[in-house]
C-alpha positions, 0 to 999 in steps of 0.5 A: 175648285182647286184654282191656280192664279198666275200673276197672283201678286198683281192688282187683278190677281190679288182681287180675284184671289180674295174673292175666290177665298171668300167663296171657299175655293182652294187657291194657289198663286203663281208670281215672281216674288213673295207677297205678305198678303198671301201669307195673311190670306193663308194661300199657297204661293209659288215664286217662279217665272212664267217663262219657266215651263217646269215650274208652270207644269208643277204649279198646274198639278191637280188644278181644276181651273187656271186663271192666267193673268200674268203678263208684262204690261205697259207701253214701253220696253223691249219686244223680247221681254214682252214676247217671253212673258206674254207669248212664251208664258201663255204657251207654257200655261197651255202645255202645262194644263194639257200635261196635267189634265187641267180642264179650264183656262180663263185668260185675261187679254186686253181690248188693245188687241184690236186697236188699229189707230182708228175710233172703236165705236161700240165694236163687238168681238167680230172686229178683226185684229189689225195688220199693224200694232202700235205697242209691243204689249198689244201685239204680244197679247194678241198672239197670246189670245190667239194661242188660247182660243186655238187651244180650246178643245173637249178636254181643255176649255178656254176663254179669253176676256178683253177688259179695258182700263181696269181701275179701282182701289189698290191699282198700281199702274193706271191711277198712280200713273195719272196722279204722278202726271197730275202732281208734276203740273205738266198734264195737259188736255190733248186736242179740242175734240171729245173722245169716249172710252170704256173702263172696267171697275175691278170688282166687275172684272173679278165677276167676269173672271168667275163667271167665265170659269163657271160658264166653261163648265155649264155653257158650251157656247162660251168656250173658245171665244173672246169677250169684251168686259167693261162697265158698259158706261162710256165716259169722256176721256178727260172727265175720267182723268179729272174725276181721278185727280180731283178726288186725290186733291188736284185741280182738274186739267184745263190747259190744252195743247194741239195733238200734233204738238203732243205727238212731236213732244212724245216722239222726242221723249221716246228718242231721248229714252232710246238714246240713253237706254232708259228703262223707265217709260217716257212721260208721254208716248205716241201710243198713249196719245193715239189712244187718248185721241180716239174713241174706245168703247165696246159692245158687251152684249155677248158677255151679258148674254152668254156669261151672264155678266152684268156690271154690278158696280157703276162708274159713279159707285166705283169713284166713291170707293176709290175716293174712300181708298185714297182718303185712307191712304193720305191719313 
């Protein structure tokens, strides 16, 4: 395949590129800046913004499939920034693929597109979009996902994957964020209830991306659909957090604060950041607390049955790999 990967410099994009090269595909990365690893891998690398339609159109020339991963992530920032990257950028990819005759788009969405503030216990893809969103990221990813699904046609087949908490070696967001908070000594359990979450090990996510691209060629029932992608092993929130910080050499989090106190502190932190126009994310946000204090686990039967997805790396095996990676990083 002749493949374009948008967001090719990110955690997921880089992992996908490595796998595609290993399988013998011709790969081009589209990202905002240059990455030395791209040179080392010997791939073509395009530096441009996903909001630049002309650049996206040129990048899509002669491609068989586009893996659209580029996105503005996080839970803090200006709405316009999220919209321009996640919505306008996705619209650019769709239009460019149509113009250049690309046959397939595999879109990386997020399970947060259905988060409505309540417990999500084993829900499947029939669960509706919420009337209200708690973050600009979730809202704009939902818009982008709908654009992708609505664009599915005979000439341009599309699919949307909804992972939850993708993690593993080389992650630059989730794991570093947890470790930063643990290092500060201020990390606390929130509330007394135990909540369960799904996570997705990076190798399993890459499997799902490649299976999705293949399925668009061979399985008509896969096109124009959303699929939840996880490890299929829900874990307690604080077991997951403590597993990460313990293999990095920190003590497990034991101290607790009431949920209402955490919400008040997060709200105060958000107000402080807004007043001083800080671009950095607050130490804690109300959205993050809502997610920590609700269940988030998903039915991946559709991905198993239609895409042939079967998580190859278990939760336990993933932590072994992460431990080795962090050990090497501390040497």
